[in-house]
PAMIZA-376246 format. One record per residue (C-alpha): residue in one letter; y, z, x. Coordinates in steps of 0.5 Angstrom, whole numbers, padded with zeros to 4 digits, always signed. Layout:
N
aYZX/...
This chain:
358
m-0036-0017+0006/s-0034-0010+0004/l-0034-0003+0007/d-0039+0001+0002/i-0038+0009+0002/k-0042+0014-0002/l-0040+0021+0000/s-0042+0028-0002/a-0040+0034+0001/s-0038+0041+0000/a-0035+0046+0005/n-0030+0052+0004/g-0031+0051-0004/f-0028+0044-0004/n-0033+0039-0006/l-0032+0031-0004/d-0036+0027-0008/i-0034+0019-0007/d-0037+0013-0009/l-0033+0007-0007/s-0034-0001-0005/l-0027-0003-0001/s-0026-0010+0000/a-0025-0013+0007/n-0019-0017+0009/k-0015-0013+0004/v-0010-0006+0005/t-0013-0001+0001/a-0009+0005+0000/i-0012+0012-0001/f-0007+0016-0005/g-0007+0023-0008/p-0004+0030-0008/s-0005+0034-0002/g-0012+0037-0002/s-0015+0031-0006/g-0019+0029+0000/k-0016+0023+0003/t-0016+0025+0010/s-0023+0028+0010/l-0025+0021+0007/l-0022+0018+0013/r-0025+0022+0018/t-0032+0021+0015/i-0031+0013+0015/a-0029+0014+0023/g-0035+0018+0024/l-0030+0024+0026/d-0034+0029+0021/n-0041+0028+0020/q-0042+0029+0013/r-0050+0029+0012/s-0050+0027+0005/s-0047+0021+0006/g-0048+0013+0007/i-0043+0009+0010/s-0044+0001+0011/f-0040-0004+0013/n-0041-0012+0012/g-0049-0010+0011/e-0049-0006+0018/t-0051+0002+0017/w-0046+0007+0020/q-0049+0013+0017/s-0055+0014+0012/n-0059+0021+0010/g-0065+0017+0009/r-0071+0021+0008/a-0075+0016+0013/k-0070+0016+0018/a-0063+0019+0019/v-0057+0014+0022/f-0051+0017+0025/l-0047+0011+0029/p-0042+0015+0033/t-0034+0013+0033/h-0034+0009+0039/k-0040+0004+0036/r-0036+0003+0029/k-0031-0001+0033/l-0025+0002+0029/a-0018+0004+0030/y-0015+0010+0028/v-0008+0012+0027/f-0006+0019+0026/q+0000+0022+0023/e+0003+0024+0030/p+0002+0019+0035/s-0003+0021+0041/l+0000+0017+0047/f-0002+0018+0054/e+0004+0021+0057/h+0003+0019+0064/l+0003+0012+0062/s+0008+0007+0061/v+0009+0003+0054/m+0005-0003+0057/a+0000+0001+0060/n-0001+0005+0053/i-0002-0002+0050/e-0006-0005+0055/y-0011+0001+0055/g-0013-0001+0048/a-0014-0008+0050/n-0018-0007+0056/r-0023-0003+0052/t-0025-0010+0048/s-0029-0016+0051/t-0025-0022+0052/d-0028-0026+0047/q-0027-0022+0041/e-0023-0024+0036/g-0016-0020+0035/i-0009-0019+0036/s-0007-0020+0043/p-0002-0015+0047/e+0003-0020+0047/q+0003-0021+0039/a+0003-0014+0038/i+0009-0013+0042/a+0012-0018+0038/a+0010-0016+0032/l+0012-0009+0033/e+0019-0011+0036/l+0017-0007+0043/t+0019-0012+0048/k+0025-0008+0050/l+0021-0002+0051/v+0015-0004+0055/e+0017-0001+0062/r+0019+0005+0059/d+0015+0012+0059/v+0013+0014+0053/d+0016+0021+0053/t+0023+0017+0053/l+0021+0014+0046/s+0024+0017+0039/g+0019+0018+0034/g+0019+0012+0031/e+0018+0008+0037/r+0012+0012+0039/q+0009+0011+0033/r+0010+0003+0034/v+0007+0004+0040/a+0001+0007+0037/i+0000+0002+0032/a+0000-0003+0037/r-0005+0000+0042/a-0010+0001+0036/l-0009-0006+0034/c-0010-0009+0041/s-0017-0005+0041/k-0019-0011+0036/p-0022-0006+0031/r-0026-0009+0025/v-0023-0004+0021/l-0016+0000+0022/l-0015+0007+0019/m-0008+0010+0018/d-0007+0017+0016/e+0000+0018+0013/p+0003+0014+0020/l+0010+0015+0017/s+0010+0022+0014/a+0013+0025+0020/l+0019+0020+0021/d+0026+0019+0018/e+0027+0014+0013/a+0030+0009+0017/s+0024+0009+0022/k+0020+0009+0016/k+0023+0003+0013/e+0023-0001+0020/i+0016+0000+0021/l+0014-0001+0014/k+0017-0008+0014/m+0013-0009+0021/l+0006-0007+0017/v+0008-0012+0011/r+0009-0018+0017/l+0002-0015+0020/r-0002-0015+0014/n-0001-0022+0013/q-0003-0024+0020/l-0009-0019+0020/s-0016-0021+0017/i-0019-0014+0018/p-0019-0009+0012/i-0014-0003+0013/i-0015+0003+0010/y-0008+0007+0009/v-0008+0014+0007/s-0001+0016+0004/h+0003+0021-0001/s+0009+0016-0002/i+0008+0011-0008/s+0014+0007-0005/e+0009+0006+0001/v+0003+0004-0003/a+0007-0001-0007/r+0010-0004-0001/l+0004-0005+0003/a-0003-0004-0001/d-0007-0009-0004/d-0012-0004-0008/l-0011+0003-0009/v-0016+0009-0010/l-0013+0015-0013/l-0016+0021-0011/e-0016+0028-0014/r-0020+0034-0012/g-0025+0030-0008/s-0026+0025-0013/v-0024+0018-0015/v-0020+0018-0021/t-0019+0011-0021/s-0019+0005-0016/g-0017-0003-0017/d-0011-0007-0015/v-0005-0004-0014/q-0001-0007-0020/s-0006-0005-0025/i-0007+0002-0023/l+0001+0003-0022/t+0002+0001-0030/q-0004+0005-0033/l-0001+0009-0038/d-0007+0014-0038/l-0005+0016-0031/s+0001+0020-0029/l+0004+0015-0024/a+0006+0011-0030/h+0011+0016-0033/g+0017+0020-0030/s+0022+0018-0026/d+0018+0015-0020/a+0014+0010-0025/e+0015+0003-0023/s+0012-0004-0023/i+0011-0009-0017/i+0011-0016-0018/d+0009-0021-0013/a+0014-0027-0012/v+0016-0033-0007/v+0023-0034-0004/a+0025-0041-0008/e+0032-0042-0007/h+0039-0039-0004/d+0045-0040-0008/e+0051-0039-0003/e+0056-0040-0008/y+0054-0034-0012/g+0051-0030-0006/l+0044-0030-0009/t+0037-0031-0007/y+0032-0034-0013/l+0025-0031-0013/e+0019-0035-0017/s+0014-0031-0020/r+0009-0031-0026/v+0014-0027-0030/g+0020-0032-0028/r+0025-0033-0023/f+0029-0027-0021/s+0036-0027-0018/v+0037-0022-0013/a+0043-0021-0008/r+0043-0026-0002/k+0037-0024+0003/e+0036-0027+0010/l+0029-0030+0008/e+0025-0036+0009/l+0024-0041+0003/g+0017-0040+0001/e+0016-0033+0004/s+0012-0028+0000/v+0015-0022-0002/r+0014-0016-0007/v+0019-0014-0013/m+0019-0007-0015/l+0022-0006-0022/s+0023+0002-0024/a+0021+0003-0031/k+0028+0007-0032/d+0031+0001-0031/v+0028-0004-0036/s+0031-0005-0043/l+0028-0008-0049/t+0031-0013-0054/l+0028-0016-0060/d+0032-0023-0059/r+0034-0026-0052/q+0041-0024-0051/r+0046-0029-0049/d+0053-0025-0048/t+0050-0020-0042/s+0051-0019-0035/i+0044-0018-0034/l+0041-0024-0030/n+0034-0022-0030/i+0031-0023-0037/f+0024-0025-0039/p+0020-0026-0045/a+0014-0020-0046/m+0009-0017-0051/i+0008-0010-0052/t+0001-0008-0051/e+0001+0000-0050/i+0006+0005-0052/k+0005+0013-0050/h+0009+0019-0051/a+0012+0021-0044/g+0015+0028-0046/p+0019+0031-0052/s+0025+0025-0052/q+0021+0019-0048/v+0016+0014-0049/t+0013+0009-0044/l+0011+0002-0046/k+0007-0003-0042/l+0009-0010-0043/n+0005-0016-0041/a+0010-0021-0038/n+0006-0028-0037/d+0000-0023-0036/v+0003-0019-0031/p+0004-0011-0033/v+0011-0009-0033/l+0013-0001-0035/a+0019+0001-0039/s+0021+0008-0040/l+0026+0009-0047/t+0028+0014-0051/k+0024+0016-0057/k+0030+0014-0061/s+0031+0007-0059/a+0024+0006-0060/s+0024+0008-0067/l+0031+0005-0069/m+0028-0002-0066/k+0021-0001-0070/l+0017-0002-0063/e+0010-0003-0064/t+0004-0006-0060/g+0003-0013-0061/m+0011-0014-0062/k+0014-0020-0058/v+0021-0017-0054/y+0025-0019-0048/l+0025-0015-0042/q+0032-0014-0038/a+0031-0012-0031/k+0038-0008-0030/s+0036-0007-0023/v+0031-0010-0018/a+0029-0008-0011/l+0026-0012-0006/l+0020-0009-0002/
């Protein structure tokens, strides 16, 4: 199953030329700088903008086509999707519960999807259901908007920078809920963002847009560590690794996470054994040694092989490592790389000085 998009449009000197096939049952992040066409793409998928030179189909059903014999344009309400905007568009005269039920009441009872009770629990709205929406904070309002969208039982969920207007605490809170929902839902989610940390935490796949065109697309781990892209360089360069909670060490206050790279040690977290998590390694916090260090305070040390080396400014180099088929970035000074005589194909040990749990 997939959402297939072919879009060619031009307006006010801006060209949009996109050819994509997005996997169903995954979270696909649309990422790029302002003005790259992210929102235009989302609005076209939703049928809010009728770009005539476009073709869109979902699981074989044509939503839009400019065929010579017969043009097709399925209106938004017939596409059976939900759209969460940057600003929550709630009904101010209705309570939180009534807003959520509005979404549920627009679907048939036999249609598969999440119930109002499930949405309320997942987005931690139980204590707010009787409140008027004009008494809610920005983060609470956005949680209600997401719950209402989910209760319409959409076949596709579109989210256009839903956290951009929120404070950092609210962003972290809602991201945690979205990660939990991602594992419960069986529909494609297309998530527009300009925040790489949101993408790293939430997305399965990543589409990188620039000036209205697709630069690259693929699984998020691969794209973030692709050395010919700017994402892999600078202070924000990072790698993400899927892991499972394996053990809690009460004596030392640690939690152990099992991954393909190896077993990570992180500060004790209140997580269930067997729970799936993501680990983020900042490239600047990864150092390399030629031999495994024994007398060191660093706990997270893993064997790897250098697969690529690329200059990243006048004094830095970025290295791409293969750690048991998992790509990991390391940012070093040119002098360190020269003194260690690092080159592709060398076996090294990566040392993760800091590990973030997403």
